C-alpha positions in Angstrom: -22.9 -8.0 11.3 -24.2 -4.5 10.6 -22.0 -1.4 10.7 -22.7 1.0 13.6 -24.3 4.1 12.0 -22.4 6.4 14.4 -19.1 4.8 13.6 -19.8 5.1 9.9 -20.7 8.8 10.2 -17.6 9.5 12.2 -15.5 7.6 9.7 -17.0 9.5 6.8 -16.4 12.8 8.6 -12.8 11.9 9.3 -12.1 10.9 5.7 -13.7 14.1 4.3 -11.6 16.1 6.8 -8.5 14.4 5.5 -9.7 15.1 1.9 -10.1 18.8 2.7 -6.6 19.0 4.3 -5.1 17.2 1.3 -6.8 19.5 -1.1 -5.4 22.6 0.8 -1.9 21.2 0.9 -1.7 20.1 -2.7 -3.6 23.1 -4.0 -0.9 25.4 -2.7 2.0 23.1 -3.9 1.9 24.5 -7.5 2.6 28.0 -6.1 5.6 26.8 -4.0 7.0 24.9 -7.1 6.9 28.2 -9.0 8.6 30.0 -6.1 11.5 27.5 -6.1 11.8 27.6 -9.9 11.7 31.4 -10.0 14.4 31.6 -7.4 16.7 29.7 -9.7 16.5 26.1 -8.6 16.8 23.5 -11.4 13.9 21.0 -11.6 15.8 17.9 -10.5 17.4 19.8 -7.6 14.1 21.1 -6.4 12.5 17.7 -6.4 15.6 16.2 -4.7 15.3 18.7 -1.8 11.6 18.2 -1.7 12.0 14.4 -1.3 14.8 14.9 1.3 12.7 17.1 3.5 9.8 14.7 3.1 11.9 11.8 4.2 13.1 13.6 7.3 9.5 14.5 8.2 8.3 10.9 7.7 11.1 9.4 9.7 10.1 11.7 12.6 6.5 10.6 12.3 7.4 6.9 12.1 9.5 7.2 15.3 6.9 9.3 17.2 4.1 6.8 16.3 6.3 3.8 17.0 5.4 2.4 13.6 7.6 0.0 11.6 8.7 -0.4 8.0 7.0 -3.1 6.0 9.1 -6.2 6.4 7.2 -9.1 4.7 9.1 -10.7 1.8 9.0 -8.5 -1.2 7.2 -5.6 0.6 9.9 -3.0 0.1 10.3 -3.9 -3.5 6.6 -3.3 -4.1 6.8 0.1 -2.4 9.9 1.0 -4.3 7.9 0.7 -7.5 5.4 3.0 -5.9 8.2 5.4 -5.1 8.9 5.7 -8.8 5.3 5.9 -10.1 3.8 8.0 -7.3 6.6 10.3 -6.3 9.8 10.6 -8.2 8.5 10.4 -11.8 5.3 12.6 -11.5 6.9 15.2 -9.3 9.8 15.6 -11.7 7.5 15.8 -14.7 5.3 18.4 -13.1 8.2 20.5 -11.9 10.0 20.2 -15.3 6.8 21.0 -17.2 6.0 24.1 -15.1 9.0 25.8 -16.4 7.1 26.5 -19.6 3.3 26.4 -18.9 1.1 28.4 -16.5 0.2 27.0 -13.1 -3.5 27.1 -14.2 -2.9 24.9 -17.2 -0.8 22.5 -15.2 -3.6 22.1 -12.7 -6.1 21.4 -15.5 -3.9 18.8 -17.2 -3.2 17.2 -13.8 -7.0 16.9 -13.5 -6.8 14.2 -16.1 -5.7 11.8 -13.4 -9.2 10.8 -12.2 -10.2 10.0 -15.8 -7.2 7.8 -16.3 -7.7 6.2 -12.9 -11.4 5.2 -13.4 -10.5 3.4 -16.6 -7.4 1.6 -15.2 -9.2 0.7 -11.9 -12.1 -0.8 -13.8 -9.7 -3.0 -15.8 -7.6 -4.1 -12.8 -9.7 -4.0 -9.6 -12.7 -6.0 -8.7 -14.3 -3.4 -6.4 -13.9 -0.3 -8.5 -16.0 -0.6 -11.6 -17.1 2.4 -13.7 -20.5 3.3 -12.3 -22.9 5.9 -13.6 -22.5 8.2 -10.7 -18.7 8.1 -10.7 -18.3 8.6 -14.4 -20.8 11.5 -14.4 -19.1 13.1 -11.4 -15.7 12.8 -13.0 -16.9 14.5 -16.2 -18.6 17.3 -14.3 -15.5 17.8 -12.1 -13.2 18.0 -15.1 -15.4 20.5 -16.9 -15.6 22.5 -13.7 -11.8 22.5 -13.4 -11.4 23.8 -16.9 -13.9 26.6 -16.1 -12.1 27.4 -12.9 -8.8 28.2 -14.5 -10.1 29.5 -17.9 -9.4 33.1 -17.1 -5.8 32.3 -16.6 -5.1 29.8 -19.4 -3.9 32.3 -22.0 -0.2 32.8 -22.7 2.9 30.9 -21.8 5.4 33.7 -21.5 7.4 35.7 -24.1 10.5 33.5 -24.0 8.6 30.1 -24.3 8.5 28.5 -27.7 5.6 26.4 -29.0 7.7 23.3 -28.7 8.6 24.0 -25.1 5.0 24.7 -24.3 4.0 21.4 -25.9 6.7 19.5 -24.0 5.5 21.1 -20.7 1.9 20.0 -21.4 2.9 16.5 -22.3 5.1 16.3 -19.1 2.1 17.1 -16.9 -0.2 14.7 -18.7 2.5 12.0 -18.2 2.5 12.9 -14.5 -1.3 12.5 -14.3 -1.0 9.1 -16.0 1.8 8.0 -13.7 -0.3 9.0 -10.6 -3.3 7.1 -12.0 -1.2 3.9 -12.5 0.3 4.3 -9.0 -3.1 4.7 -7.4 -4.4 1.5 -8.8 -1.1 -0.3 -8.1 -1.1 0.9 -4.5 -4.7 -0.2 -4.0 -4.1 -3.7 -5.5 -0.8 -4.8 -4.0 0.2 -2.4 -1.1 -2.6 -0.8 0.9 -4.6 -3.9 1.5 -1.8 -6.4 1.7 -0.5 -7.8 5.1 3.1 -6.6 4.4 4.0 -5.6 8.0 5.0 -8.5 10.2 4.1 -7.4 13.7 5.9 -9.4 16.5 2.8 -9.2 18.7 -0.2 -9.3 16.3 1.3 -11.0 13.3 0.9 -9.9 9.7 -1.2 -6.8 9.2 -1.9 -4.0 6.6 0.5 -1.1 6.7 -0.5 2.3 8.1 -0.2 5.3 5.8 3.1 6.4 7.2 4.5 2.9 6.8 3.8 3.2 3.1 4.7 6.8 2.7 8.2 6.6 4.2 9.8 3.9 2.0 8.0 5.3 -1.0 9.5 8.8 -0.4 12.8 7.4 0.6 13.1 5.5 -2.7 12.2 8.7 -4.6 14.8 10.7 -2.6 17.6 8.2 -3.6 16.5 8.2 -7.2 16.4 12.0 -7.4 19.7 12.4 -5.7 21.4 10.1 -8.2 19.7 11.9 -11.1 20.7 15.3 -9.7 24.3 14.2 -9.5 24.2 12.9 -13.1 22.4 15.8 -14.8 22.6 18.9 -12.6 25.7 18.6 -10.5 27.0 22.1 -9.7 30.7 22.9 -9.7 32.2 21.9 -6.3 29.0 20.4 -5.0 26.6 17.5 -5.3 23.1 19.1 -5.5 22.3 22.7 -6.3 21.4 24.6 -3.1 18.3 26.8 -2.9 19.7 30.2 -3.6 17.4 32.3 -1.4 15.5 32.0 1.9 12.2 31.9 -0.1 13.5 28.9 -2.0 14.6 27.1 1.2 11.1 27.7 2.7 9.5 26.5 -0.6 11.3 23.2 -0.7 10.8 22.7 3.1 7.1 23.3 2.7 6.9 21.1 -0.3 8.7 18.3 1.5 7.2 18.3 5.0 3.6 19.2 4.0 3.4 18.8 0.2 4.8 15.3 0.2 5.3 14.1 3.8 2.0 14.9 5.4 0.1 14.8 2.0 1.0 11.2 1.4 0.0 10.2 4.9 -3.4 11.7 4.2 -3.5 10.3 0.7 -3.0 6.7 1.8 -5.4 7.1 4.7 -8.1 8.2 2.3 -7.3 5.4 -0.1 -7.8 2.7 2.5 -11.4 3.8 2.8 -12.4 5.3 -0.6 -10.2 3.4 -3.1 -8.2 4.7 -6.0 -10.9 6.4 -8.2 -12.6 8.4 -5.5 -9.3 9.4 -3.9 -8.0 10.8 -7.2 -10.9 13.3 -7.2 -8.7 15.5 -5.0 -7.1 16.9 -8.2 -10.3 18.5 -9.2 -10.5 20.6 -6.0 -6.9 21.9 -6.3 -7.8 24.9 -8.5 -10.5 25.9 -6.0 -7.8 26.4 -3.4 -5.6 28.4 -5.7 -8.4 30.7 -6.7 -9.6 31.1 -3.1 -6.1 32.0 -1.9 -5.9 34.6 -4.7 -9.2 36.2 -3.7 -8.4 36.2 0.1 -4.7 37.1 0.1 -4.1 38.9 -3.2 -7.4 40.8 -3.7 -8.0 39.1 -7.0 -11.4 39.3 -8.6 -13.7 36.3 -8.7 -14.9 35.7 -12.3 -18.3 34.2 -13.2 -16.5 31.2 -14.8 -14.8 30.5 -11.5 -18.1 30.5 -9.7 -19.6 28.1 -12.2 -16.5 26.0 -12.2 -16.5 25.7 -8.4 -20.2 24.7 -8.5 -19.5 21.9 -11.0 -16.4 20.6 -9.1 -18.4 20.4 -5.9 -21.3 18.8 -7.7 -19.0 16.3 -9.3 -17.4 15.4 -5.9 -20.8 14.9 -4.3 -22.2 12.8 -7.2 -19.1 10.6 -7.4 -19.4 9.9 -3.7 -23.2 9.6 -3.7 -25.0 6.4 -2.5 -27.2 6.5 -5.6 -26.6 5.9 -9.3 -24.4 2.9 -8.8 -25.3 1.2 -12.0 -22.2 -0.6 -13.3 -21.3 0.6 -16.8 -18.0 -1.3 -17.1 -15.8 -3.3 -14.8 -14.5 -6.7 -13.7 -16.9 -9.2 -12.2 -16.4 -9.4 -8.4 -15.0 -12.7 -7.1 -17.4 -15.2 -5.7 -17.7 -15.0 -1.9 
């Protein structure tokens, strides 16, 4: 049976629309993390509040859409692993690392995620080999991301030691690796598995919100326990955001930066797979620079124009229908 061309075009447009929305949301998240940290929130408390607001948002979406939690044997255990690898650990590492390194550097180091993902996916997944167009697109995108933020890479602050800067950099690299492992894990055992037992239609694949809620709920519990153990304030359980700006930052990070973002993320992954979905990290600096030019009257540097061009070229090339020669990957199973 052939695919209806109109349906395919509409699907592609929908996925690119979700990709654009996810880019905007995650591109602004680094700014809101800094707002929370600058207001005095400790890293664990910030991520705890972020996961709490995200859980409340996703519960609301689950109820409004009349969706259901995955209920096949072992389903929640699989997604709990995803909650560690794709939410709790990387969010904590990025927030902790951003205490000592610039936002621009954090976005570049986070851009290692697609490079990690393409290698891991080729080793684990049958349908995501390393192809010529994907590899070339990833390399172009990473070079473009470096150029984009190069005017802002210098300096780490007068009170930051070399050791702290190195630890911050390693933390963000660790987060990128965690995201990469999580993307491949989700693609292999969660997004395509019939882990929702529907009483009417029987076993089916989960919707994005049905994956996102238990993942974020797991992360929220982990972060709450960690906050009590390492950052518990006198007379309280979790440190409260000290200012209105801090409250708005964690609410935004929760509802949009984690809640809505993961719905979009898993929706894209169902169609594109792990490697292509991870390309969103290359477009994040474009958002930050655009916001600076539009809202803060910042100047656009030639390096940023060149970097944006390379990022867009990398995105187009990695998603092109040409250049699919396989360079490395597992042999697809026999039909």
